[in-house]
N, CA, C, O and the ligand as a Tripos MOL2 file, in Angstrom:
@<TRIPOS>MOLECULE
protein
  237   235    60     0     0
PROTEIN
NO_CHARGES

@<TRIPOS>ATOM
      1 N         149.1460 -197.8290  -69.8150 N.3       1 MET1
      2 CA        150.5880 -197.9770  -69.9920 C.3       1 MET1
      3 C         150.8720 -199.2390  -70.7990 C.2       1 MET1
      4 O         150.5410 -200.3440  -70.3710 O.2       1 MET1
      5 N         151.4770 -199.0730  -71.9490 N.am      2 SER2
      6 CA        151.7780 -200.2440  -72.7500 C.3       2 SER2
      7 C         153.2670 -200.5670  -72.6640 C.2       2 SER2
      8 O         154.1370 -199.7160  -72.8500 O.2       2 SER2
      9 N         153.5010 -201.7910  -72.3860 N.am      3 HIS3
     10 CA        154.8820 -202.2370  -72.2330 C.3       3 HIS3
     11 C         155.0180 -203.5650  -72.9540 C.2       3 HIS3
     12 O         154.2540 -204.4980  -72.7060 O.2       3 HIS3
     13 N         155.9820 -203.6470  -73.8360 N.am      4 THR4
     14 CA        156.1820 -204.8910  -74.5630 C.3       4 THR4
     15 C         156.8320 -205.9290  -73.6520 C.2       4 THR4
     16 O         157.9000 -205.6900  -73.0890 O.2       4 THR4
     17 N         156.1950 -207.0510  -73.5160 N.am      5 PRO5
     18 CA        156.7870 -208.0860  -72.6620 C.3       5 PRO5
     19 C         158.1380 -208.5360  -73.2100 C.2       5 PRO5
     20 O         158.3300 -208.6570  -74.4200 O.2       5 PRO5
     21 N         159.0360 -208.7730  -72.3200 N.am      6 GLU6
     22 CA        160.3340 -209.2670  -72.7480 C.3       6 GLU6
     23 C         160.2080 -210.7160  -73.1980 C.2       6 GLU6
     24 O         159.2000 -211.3770  -72.9480 O.2       6 GLU6
     25 N         161.2360 -211.1840  -73.8550 N.am      7 LEU7
     26 CA        161.2390 -212.5850  -74.2530 C.3       7 LEU7
     27 C         161.1340 -213.4710  -73.0210 C.2       7 LEU7
     28 O         161.7080 -213.1690  -71.9760 O.2       7 LEU7
     29 N         160.4020 -214.5550  -73.1530 N.am      8 PRO8
     30 CA        160.2540 -215.4390  -71.9980 C.3       8 PRO8
     31 C         161.6060 -215.9320  -71.4870 C.2       8 PRO8
     32 O         162.5050 -216.2760  -72.2540 O.2       8 PRO8
     33 N         161.7060 -215.9520  -70.1990 N.am      9 GLU9
     34 CA        162.8720 -216.5330  -69.5680 C.3       9 GLU9
     35 C         162.9200 -218.0180  -69.8970 C.2       9 GLU9
     36 O         161.8850 -218.6770  -69.9870 O.2       9 GLU9
     37 N         164.1030 -218.5250  -70.0700 N.am     10 ARG10
     38 CA        164.2180 -219.9620  -70.3180 C.3      10 ARG10
     39 C         164.9490 -220.6360  -69.1660 C.2      10 ARG10
     40 O         165.8030 -220.0420  -68.5090 O.2      10 ARG10
     41 N         164.5910 -221.8800  -68.9470 N.am     11 TYR11
     42 CA        165.1820 -222.6320  -67.8470 C.3      11 TYR11
     43 C         165.6890 -223.9710  -68.3450 C.2      11 TYR11
     44 O         165.1300 -224.5740  -69.2620 O.2      11 TYR11
     45 N         166.7540 -224.4110  -67.7220 N.am     12 VAL12
     46 CA        167.3680 -225.6760  -68.1130 C.3      12 VAL12
     47 C         167.2620 -226.6560  -66.9520 C.2      12 VAL12
     48 O         167.5940 -226.3280  -65.8130 O.2      12 VAL12
     49 N         166.7990 -227.8560  -67.2550 N.am     13 CYS13
     50 CA        166.7360 -228.8930  -66.2320 C.3      13 CYS13
     51 C         168.1550 -229.2230  -65.7800 C.2      13 CYS13
     52 O         169.0320 -229.5040  -66.5960 O.2      13 CYS13
     53 N         168.3610 -229.1850  -64.4720 N.am     14 ASP14
     54 CA        169.6950 -229.4170  -63.9320 C.3      14 ASP14
     55 C         170.1110 -230.8800  -64.0840 C.2      14 ASP14
     56 O         171.2930 -231.2140  -64.0010 O.2      14 ASP14
     57 N         169.1500 -231.7210  -64.3020 N.am     15 ASN15
     58 CA        169.4340 -233.1600  -64.3640 C.3      15 ASN15
     59 C         169.6820 -233.6490  -65.7920 C.2      15 ASN15
     60 O         170.7000 -234.2870  -66.0610 O.2      15 ASN15
     61 N         168.7430 -233.3480  -66.7190 N.am     16 CYS16
     62 CA        168.8750 -233.8860  -68.0750 C.3      16 CYS16
     63 C         169.1090 -232.7990  -69.1230 C.2      16 CYS16
     64 O         169.2610 -233.0880  -70.3100 O.2      16 CYS16
     65 N         169.1370 -231.5310  -68.6620 N.am     17 HIS17
     66 CA        169.4960 -230.3930  -69.5200 C.3      17 HIS17
     67 C         168.4800 -230.0920  -70.6220 C.2      17 HIS17
     68 O         168.8240 -229.4990  -71.6440 O.2      17 HIS17
     69 N         167.2400 -230.4990  -70.4140 N.am     18 SER18
     70 CA        166.1760 -230.0630  -71.3080 C.3      18 SER18
     71 C         165.8890 -228.5860  -71.0640 C.2      18 SER18
     72 O         165.9590 -228.1080  -69.9310 O.2      18 SER18
     73 N         165.5670 -227.8720  -72.1340 N.am     19 VAL19
     74 CA        165.3110 -226.4360  -72.0260 C.3      19 VAL19
     75 C         163.8120 -226.1740  -72.0940 C.2      19 VAL19
     76 O         163.1190 -226.7040  -72.9610 O.2      19 VAL19
     77 N         163.3230 -225.3560  -71.1780 N.am     20 TYR20
     78 CA        161.9060 -225.0080  -71.1330 C.3      20 TYR20
     79 C         161.7410 -223.5080  -71.1090 C.2      20 TYR20
     80 O         162.5550 -222.7890  -70.5310 O.2      20 TYR20
     81 N         160.6760 -223.0410  -71.7430 N.am     21 ALA21
     82 CA        160.2990 -221.6370  -71.5900 C.3      21 ALA21
     83 C         159.6640 -221.4670  -70.2180 C.2      21 ALA21
     84 O         158.9110 -222.3240  -69.7550 O.2      21 ALA21
     85 N         159.9760 -220.3600  -69.5820 N.am     22 GLY22
     86 CA        159.3970 -220.0930  -68.2770 C.3      22 GLY22
     87 C         157.8960 -219.9070  -68.3760 C.2      22 GLY22
     88 O         157.3720 -219.4830  -69.4070 O.2      22 GLY22
     89 N         157.2160 -220.2290  -67.2940 N.am     23 THR23
     90 CA        155.7860 -219.9940  -67.2060 C.3      23 THR23
     91 C         155.5620 -218.5240  -66.8900 C.2      23 THR23
     92 O         156.1180 -217.9910  -65.9300 O.2      23 THR23
     93 N         154.7370 -217.8730  -67.7110 N.am     24 VAL24
     94 CA        154.5370 -216.4400  -67.5180 C.3      24 VAL24
     95 C         153.2930 -216.1760  -66.6810 C.2      24 VAL24
     96 O         152.2610 -216.8260  -66.8460 O.2      24 VAL24
     97 N         153.4160 -215.2100  -65.7850 N.am     25 SER25
     98 CA        152.2300 -214.7290  -65.0820 C.3      25 SER25
     99 C         152.2370 -213.2130  -65.1440 C.2      25 SER25
    100 O         153.2900 -212.5770  -65.1110 O.2      25 SER25
    101 N         151.0470 -212.6510  -65.2360 N.am     26 HIS26
    102 CA        150.8930 -211.2090  -65.3810 C.3      26 HIS26
    103 C         150.3720 -210.6700  -64.0640 C.2      26 HIS26
    104 O         149.2440 -210.9510  -63.6600 O.2      26 HIS26
    105 N         151.1990 -209.9040  -63.4150 N.am     27 ASP27
    106 CA        150.8630 -209.4970  -62.0580 C.3      27 ASP27
    107 C         151.1380 -208.0070  -61.8700 C.2      27 ASP27
    108 O         152.2900 -207.5740  -61.8950 O.2      27 ASP27
    109 N         150.0990 -207.2440  -61.6860 N.am     28 GLY28
    110 CA        150.2530 -205.8250  -61.3900 C.3      28 GLY28
    111 C         150.9520 -205.0380  -62.4840 C.2      28 GLY28
    112 O         151.6740 -204.0830  -62.2000 O.2      28 GLY28
    113 N         150.7410 -205.4360  -63.7470 N.am     29 GLY29
    114 CA        151.3100 -204.6890  -64.8550 C.3      29 GLY29
    115 C         152.6910 -205.1450  -65.2600 C.2      29 GLY29
    116 O         153.2530 -204.6310  -66.2270 O.2      29 GLY29
    117 N         153.2450 -206.0950  -64.5430 N.am     30 THR30
    118 CA        154.5570 -206.6240  -64.9260 C.3      30 THR30
    119 C         154.4620 -208.1260  -65.1560 C.2      30 THR30
    120 O         153.5970 -208.8020  -64.5990 O.2      30 THR30
    121 N         155.3370 -208.6160  -65.9610 N.am     31 TYR31
    122 CA        155.3610 -210.0440  -66.2680 C.3      31 TYR31
    123 C         156.4310 -210.7410  -65.4380 C.2      31 TYR31
    124 O         157.5520 -210.2590  -65.2810 O.2      31 TYR31
    125 N         156.0450 -211.8670  -64.9270 N.am     32 HIS32
    126 CA        157.0000 -212.6620  -64.1660 C.3      32 HIS32
    127 C         157.1480 -214.0220  -64.8270 C.2      32 HIS32
    128 O         156.1780 -214.6020  -65.3130 O.2      32 HIS32
    129 N         158.3480 -214.5060  -64.8360 N.am     33 TYR33
    130 CA        158.5890 -215.8340  -65.3780 C.3      33 TYR33
    131 C         159.0960 -216.7410  -64.2660 C.2      33 TYR33
    132 O         159.8940 -216.3480  -63.4160 O.2      33 TYR33
    133 N         158.6030 -217.9570  -64.3120 N.am     34 SER34
    134 CA        159.0900 -218.8990  -63.3210 C.3      34 SER34
    135 C         159.3480 -220.2480  -63.9710 C.2      34 SER34
    136 O         158.7520 -220.5740  -64.9980 O.2      34 SER34
    137 N         160.2220 -221.0180  -63.3810 N.am     35 ALA35
    138 CA        160.5750 -222.3140  -63.9250 C.3      35 ALA35
    139 C         159.3760 -223.2610  -63.8510 C.2      35 ALA35
    140 O         158.5040 -223.0990  -62.9970 O.2      35 ALA35
    141 N         159.3380 -224.2530  -64.7510 N.am     36 PRO36
    142 CA        158.2640 -225.2540  -64.6790 C.3      36 PRO36
    143 C         158.3130 -225.9860  -63.3460 C.2      36 PRO36
    144 O         159.3440 -225.9980  -62.6730 O.2      36 PRO36
    145 N         157.2030 -226.5910  -62.9700 N.am     37 ASP37
    146 CA        157.1600 -227.3010  -61.6950 C.3      37 ASP37
    147 C         158.0800 -228.5170  -61.7130 C.2      37 ASP37
    148 O         158.8120 -228.7850  -60.7600 O.2      37 ASP37
    149 N         158.0210 -229.2310  -62.8130 N.am     38 GLU38
    150 CA        158.9450 -230.3530  -62.9280 C.3      38 GLU38
    151 C         159.2640 -230.6360  -64.3810 C.2      38 GLU38
    152 O         158.4950 -230.2880  -65.2760 O.2      38 GLU38
    153 N         160.3950 -231.2660  -64.6100 N.am     39 CYS39
    154 CA        160.8340 -231.5930  -65.9520 C.3      39 CYS39
    155 C         159.9500 -232.6880  -66.5350 C.2      39 CYS39
    156 O         159.7330 -233.7260  -65.9090 O.2      39 CYS39
    157 N         159.4420 -232.4470  -67.7400 N.am     40 ALA40
    158 CA        158.5730 -233.4310  -68.3790 C.3      40 ALA40
    159 C         159.3520 -234.6740  -68.7970 C.2      40 ALA40
    160 O         158.7810 -235.7530  -68.9490 O.2      40 ALA40
    161 N         160.6450 -234.5130  -68.9770 N.am     41 ALA41
    162 CA        161.4690 -235.6260  -69.4490 C.3      41 ALA41
    163 C         161.9260 -236.5350  -68.3160 C.2      41 ALA41
    164 O         161.8600 -237.7580  -68.4410 O.2      41 ALA41
    165 N         162.3890 -235.9540  -67.2100 N.am     42 CYS42
    166 CA        162.9810 -236.7820  -66.1550 C.3      42 CYS42
    167 C         162.3230 -236.5950  -64.7940 C.2      42 CYS42
    168 O         162.6260 -237.3320  -63.8560 O.2      42 CYS42
    169 N         161.4230 -235.6130  -64.6730 N.am     43 GLY43
    170 CA        160.7070 -235.4250  -63.4080 C.3      43 GLY43
    171 C         161.4670 -234.6190  -62.3740 C.2      43 GLY43
    172 O         160.9810 -234.4260  -61.2600 O.2      43 GLY43
    173 N         162.6650 -234.1420  -62.7280 N.am     44 SER44
    174 CA        163.4390 -233.3360  -61.7870 C.3      44 SER44
    175 C         162.7620 -231.9930  -61.5450 C.2      44 SER44
    176 O         162.1030 -231.4590  -62.4370 O.2      44 SER44
    177 N         162.9190 -231.4540  -60.3620 N.am     45 THR45
    178 CA        162.3680 -230.1330  -60.0620 C.3      45 THR45
    179 C         163.4690 -229.0970  -59.9340 C.2      45 THR45
    180 O         163.2170 -227.9700  -59.5070 O.2      45 THR45
    181 N         164.6670 -229.4630  -60.2930 N.am     46 GLU46
    182 CA        165.8000 -228.5400  -60.2220 C.3      46 GLU46
    183 C         166.0390 -227.8960  -61.5780 C.2      46 GLU46
    184 O         166.3410 -228.5760  -62.5590 O.2      46 GLU46
    185 N         165.9000 -226.5700  -61.6210 N.am     47 PHE47
    186 CA        166.1210 -225.8290  -62.8610 C.3      47 PHE47
    187 C         167.1000 -224.6940  -62.6260 C.2      47 PHE47
    188 O         167.1500 -224.1130  -61.5410 O.2      47 PHE47
    189 N         167.8760 -224.3860  -63.6500 N.am     48 VAL48
    190 CA        168.7070 -223.1870  -63.6110 C.3      48 VAL48
    191 C         168.2820 -222.2710  -64.7490 C.2      48 VAL48
    192 O         167.8650 -222.7390  -65.8090 O.2      48 VAL48
    193 N         168.3900 -220.9670  -64.5270 N.am     49 ALA49
    194 CA        168.0920 -220.0150  -65.5920 C.3      49 ALA49
    195 C         169.0600 -220.2430  -66.7410 C.2      49 ALA49
    196 O         170.2450 -220.5030  -66.5320 O.2      49 ALA49
    197 N         168.5400 -220.1420  -67.9510 N.am     50 PHE50
    198 CA        169.3320 -220.4420  -69.1440 C.3      50 PHE50
    199 C         170.6130 -219.6210  -69.1830 C.2      50 PHE50
    200 O         171.6840 -220.1390  -69.5000 O.2      50 PHE50
    201 N         170.4960 -218.3390  -68.8570 N.am     51 GLU51
    202 CA        171.6420 -217.4300  -68.8910 C.3      51 GLU51
    203 C         172.7360 -217.9010  -67.9240 C.2      51 GLU51
    204 O         173.9260 -217.8900  -68.2410 O.2      51 GLU51
    205 N         172.2950 -218.3070  -66.7590 N.am     52 GLN52
    206 CA        173.2030 -218.8430  -65.7380 C.3      52 GLN52
    207 C         173.8650 -220.1270  -66.2300 C.2      52 GLN52
    208 O         175.0600 -220.3550  -66.0390 O.2      52 GLN52
    209 N         173.0670 -220.9290  -66.8520 N.am     53 TYR53
    210 CA        173.5290 -222.2250  -67.3560 C.3      53 TYR53
    211 C         174.6240 -222.0350  -68.3940 C.2      53 TYR53
    212 O         175.6630 -222.6910  -68.3370 O.2      53 TYR53
    213 N         174.3840 -221.1200  -69.3580 N.am     54 VAL54
    214 CA        175.3580 -220.8420  -70.4100 C.3      54 VAL54
    215 C         176.6510 -220.3160  -69.8110 C.2      54 VAL54
    216 O         177.7440 -220.7300  -70.1960 O.2      54 VAL54
    217 N         176.5120 -219.4060  -68.8710 N.am     55 ARG55
    218 CA        177.6820 -218.8150  -68.2330 C.3      55 ARG55
    219 C         178.4940 -219.8840  -67.5040 C.2      55 ARG55
    220 O         179.7240 -219.9010  -67.5460 O.2      55 ARG55
    221 N         177.7710 -220.7620  -66.8440 N.am     56 HIS56
    222 CA        178.4190 -221.8440  -66.1010 C.3      56 HIS56
    223 C         179.1850 -222.7700  -67.0410 C.2      56 HIS56
    224 O         180.2970 -223.2050  -66.7430 O.2      56 HIS56
    225 N         178.5590 -223.0620  -68.1930 N.am     57 LYS57
    226 CA        179.1730 -223.9780  -69.1390 C.3      57 LYS57
    227 C         180.4470 -223.4130  -69.7730 C.2      57 LYS57
    228 O         181.3880 -224.1500  -70.0690 O.2      57 LYS57
    229 N         180.4570 -222.0970  -69.9740 N.am     58 THR58
    230 CA        181.5680 -221.4880  -70.7040 C.3      58 THR58
    231 C         182.7030 -221.0810  -69.7760 C.2      58 THR58
    232 O         183.7810 -220.7150  -70.2430 O.2      58 THR58
    233 N         182.4740 -221.1400  -68.4650 N.am     59 ASP59
    234 CA        183.5540 -220.7820  -67.5380 C.3      59 ASP59
    235 C         184.6620 -221.8350  -67.5400 C.2      59 ASP59
    236 O         185.6490 -221.6930  -66.8180 O.2      59 ASP59
    237 ZN        165.0580 -233.2110  -66.8370 Zn       60 ZN60
@<TRIPOS>BOND
     1     1     2 1
     2     2     3 1
     3     3     4 2
     4     3     5 am
     5     5     6 1
     6     6     7 1
     7     7     8 2
     8     7     9 am
     9     9    10 1
    10    10    11 1
    11    11    12 2
    12    11    13 am
    13    13    14 1
    14    14    15 1
    15    15    16 2
    16    15    17 am
    17    17    18 1
    18    18    19 1
    19    19    20 2
    20    19    21 am
    21    21    22 1
    22    22    23 1
    23    23    24 2
    24    23    25 am
    25    25    26 1
    26    26    27 1
    27    27    28 2
    28    27    29 am
    29    29    30 1
    30    30    31 1
    31    31    32 2
    32    31    33 am
    33    33    34 1
    34    34    35 1
    35    35    36 2
    36    35    37 am
    37    37    38 1
    38    38    39 1
    39    39    40 2
    40    39    41 am
    41    41    42 1
    42    42    43 1
    43    43    44 2
    44    43    45 am
    45    45    46 1
    46    46    47 1
    47    47    48 2
    48    47    49 am
    49    49    50 1
    50    50    51 1
    51    51    52 2
    52    51    53 am
    53    53    54 1
    54    54    55 1
    55    55    56 2
    56    55    57 am
    57    57    58 1
    58    58    59 1
    59    59    60 2
    60    59    61 am
    61    61    62 1
    62    62    63 1
    63    63    64 2
    64    63    65 am
    65    65    66 1
    66    66    67 1
    67    67    68 2
    68    67    69 am
    69    69    70 1
    70    70    71 1
    71    71    72 2
    72    71    73 am
    73    73    74 1
    74    74    75 1
    75    75    76 2
    76    75    77 am
    77    77    78 1
    78    78    79 1
    79    79    80 2
    80    79    81 am
    81    81    82 1
    82    82    83 1
    83    83    84 2
    84    83    85 am
    85    85    86 1
    86    86    87 1
    87    87    88 2
    88    87    89 am
    89    89    90 1
    90    90    91 1
    91    91    92 2
    92    91    93 am
    93    93    94 1
    94    94    95 1
    95    95    96 2
    96    95    97 am
    97    97    98 1
    98    98    99 1
    99    99   100 2
   100    99   101 am
   101   101   102 1
   102   102   103 1
   103   103   104 2
   104   103   105 am
   105   105   106 1
   106   106   107 1
   107   107   108 2
   108   107   109 am
   109   109   110 1
   110   110   111 1
   111   111   112 2
   112   111   113 am
   113   113   114 1
   114   114   115 1
   115   115   116 2
   116   115   117 am
   117   117   118 1
   118   118   119 1
   119   119   120 2
   120   119   121 am
   121   121   122 1
   122   122   123 1
   123   123   124 2
   124   123   125 am
   125   125   126 1
   126   126   127 1
   127   127   128 2
   128   127   129 am
   129   129   130 1
   130   130   131 1
   131   131   132 2
   132   131   133 am
   133   133   134 1
   134   134   135 1
   135   135   136 2
   136   135   137 am
   137   137   138 1
   138   138   139 1
   139   139   140 2
   140   139   141 am
   141   141   142 1
   142   142   143 1
   143   143   144 2
   144   143   145 am
   145   145   146 1
   146   146   147 1
   147   147   148 2
   148   147   149 am
   149   149   150 1
   150   150   151 1
   151   151   152 2
   152   151   153 am
   153   153   154 1
   154   154   155 1
   155   155   156 2
   156   155   157 am
   157   157   158 1
   158   158   159 1
   159   159   160 2
   160   159   161 am
   161   161   162 1
   162   162   163 1
   163   163   164 2
   164   163   165 am
   165   165   166 1
   166   166   167 1
   167   167   168 2
   168   167   169 am
   169   169   170 1
   170   170   171 1
   171   171   172 2
   172   171   173 am
   173   173   174 1
   174   174   175 1
   175   175   176 2
   176   175   177 am
   177   177   178 1
   178   178   179 1
   179   179   180 2
   180   179   181 am
   181   181   182 1
   182   182   183 1
   183   183   184 2
   184   183   185 am
   185   185   186 1
   186   186   187 1
   187   187   188 2
   188   187   189 am
   189   189   190 1
   190   190   191 1
   191   191   192 2
   192   191   193 am
   193   193   194 1
   194   194   195 1
   195   195   196 2
   196   195   197 am
   197   197   198 1
   198   198   199 1
   199   199   200 2
   200   199   201 am
   201   201   202 1
   202   202   203 1
   203   203   204 2
   204   203   205 am
   205   205   206 1
   206   206   207 1
   207   207   208 2
   208   207   209 am
   209   209   210 1
   210   210   211 1
   211   211   212 2
   212   211   213 am
   213   213   214 1
   214   214   215 1
   215   215   216 2
   216   215   217 am
   217   217   218 1
   218   218   219 1
   219   219   220 2
   220   219   221 am
   221   221   222 1
   222   222   223 1
   223   223   224 2
   224   223   225 am
   225   225   226 1
   226   226   227 1
   227   227   228 2
   228   227   229 am
   229   229   230 1
   230   230   231 1
   231   231   232 2
   232   231   233 am
   233   233   234 1
   234   234   235 1
   235   235   236 2
@<TRIPOS>SUBSTRUCTURE
     1 MET1         2 RESIDUE 1 A MET
     2 SER2         6 RESIDUE 1 A SER
     3 HIS3        10 RESIDUE 1 A HIS
     4 THR4        14 RESIDUE 1 A THR
     5 PRO5        18 RESIDUE 1 A PRO
     6 GLU6        22 RESIDUE 1 A GLU
     7 LEU7        26 RESIDUE 1 A LEU
     8 PRO8        30 RESIDUE 1 A PRO
     9 GLU9        34 RESIDUE 1 A GLU
    10 ARG10       38 RESIDUE 1 A ARG
    11 TYR11       42 RESIDUE 1 A TYR
    12 VAL12       46 RESIDUE 1 A VAL
    13 CYS13       50 RESIDUE 1 A CYS
    14 ASP14       54 RESIDUE 1 A ASP
    15 ASN15       58 RESIDUE 1 A ASN
    16 CYS16       62 RESIDUE 1 A CYS
    17 HIS17       66 RESIDUE 1 A HIS
    18 SER18       70 RESIDUE 1 A SER
    19 VAL19       74 RESIDUE 1 A VAL
    20 TYR20       78 RESIDUE 1 A TYR
    21 ALA21       82 RESIDUE 1 A ALA
    22 GLY22       86 RESIDUE 1 A GLY
    23 THR23       90 RESIDUE 1 A THR
    24 VAL24       94 RESIDUE 1 A VAL
    25 SER25       98 RESIDUE 1 A SER
    26 HIS26      102 RESIDUE 1 A HIS
    27 ASP27      106 RESIDUE 1 A ASP
    28 GLY28      110 RESIDUE 1 A GLY
    29 GLY29      114 RESIDUE 1 A GLY
    30 THR30      118 RESIDUE 1 A THR
    31 TYR31      122 RESIDUE 1 A TYR
    32 HIS32      126 RESIDUE 1 A HIS
    33 TYR33      130 RESIDUE 1 A TYR
    34 SER34      134 RESIDUE 1 A SER
    35 ALA35      138 RESIDUE 1 A ALA
    36 PRO36      142 RESIDUE 1 A PRO
    37 ASP37      146 RESIDUE 1 A ASP
    38 GLU38      150 RESIDUE 1 A GLU
    39 CYS39      154 RESIDUE 1 A CYS
    40 ALA40      158 RESIDUE 1 A ALA
    41 ALA41      162 RESIDUE 1 A ALA
    42 CYS42      166 RESIDUE 1 A CYS
    43 GLY43      170 RESIDUE 1 A GLY
    44 SER44      174 RESIDUE 1 A SER
    45 THR45      178 RESIDUE 1 A THR
    46 GLU46      182 RESIDUE 1 A GLU
    47 PHE47      186 RESIDUE 1 A PHE
    48 VAL48      190 RESIDUE 1 A VAL
    49 ALA49      194 RESIDUE 1 A ALA
    50 PHE50      198 RESIDUE 1 A PHE
    51 GLU51      202 RESIDUE 1 A GLU
    52 GLN52      206 RESIDUE 1 A GLN
    53 TYR53      210 RESIDUE 1 A TYR
    54 VAL54      214 RESIDUE 1 A VAL
    55 ARG55      218 RESIDUE 1 A ARG
    56 HIS56      222 RESIDUE 1 A HIS
    57 LYS57      226 RESIDUE 1 A LYS
    58 THR58      230 RESIDUE 1 A THR
    59 ASP59      234 RESIDUE 1 A ASP
    60 ZN60       237 GROUP 0 **** ****
């Protein structure tokens, strides 16, 4: 079964607003994306999904 992976999920640091590509893992034929463990810029571990972040900003 061939399935094209979707674009990587992106995450935004809740503290300094740096954007990171999600870490991809391949599990049971599906791809999962997860936020980085911590922000390389400020060390925060709080991330929001990019889509959520954009929606929040434009509300
Ligand atoms: Zn940060």
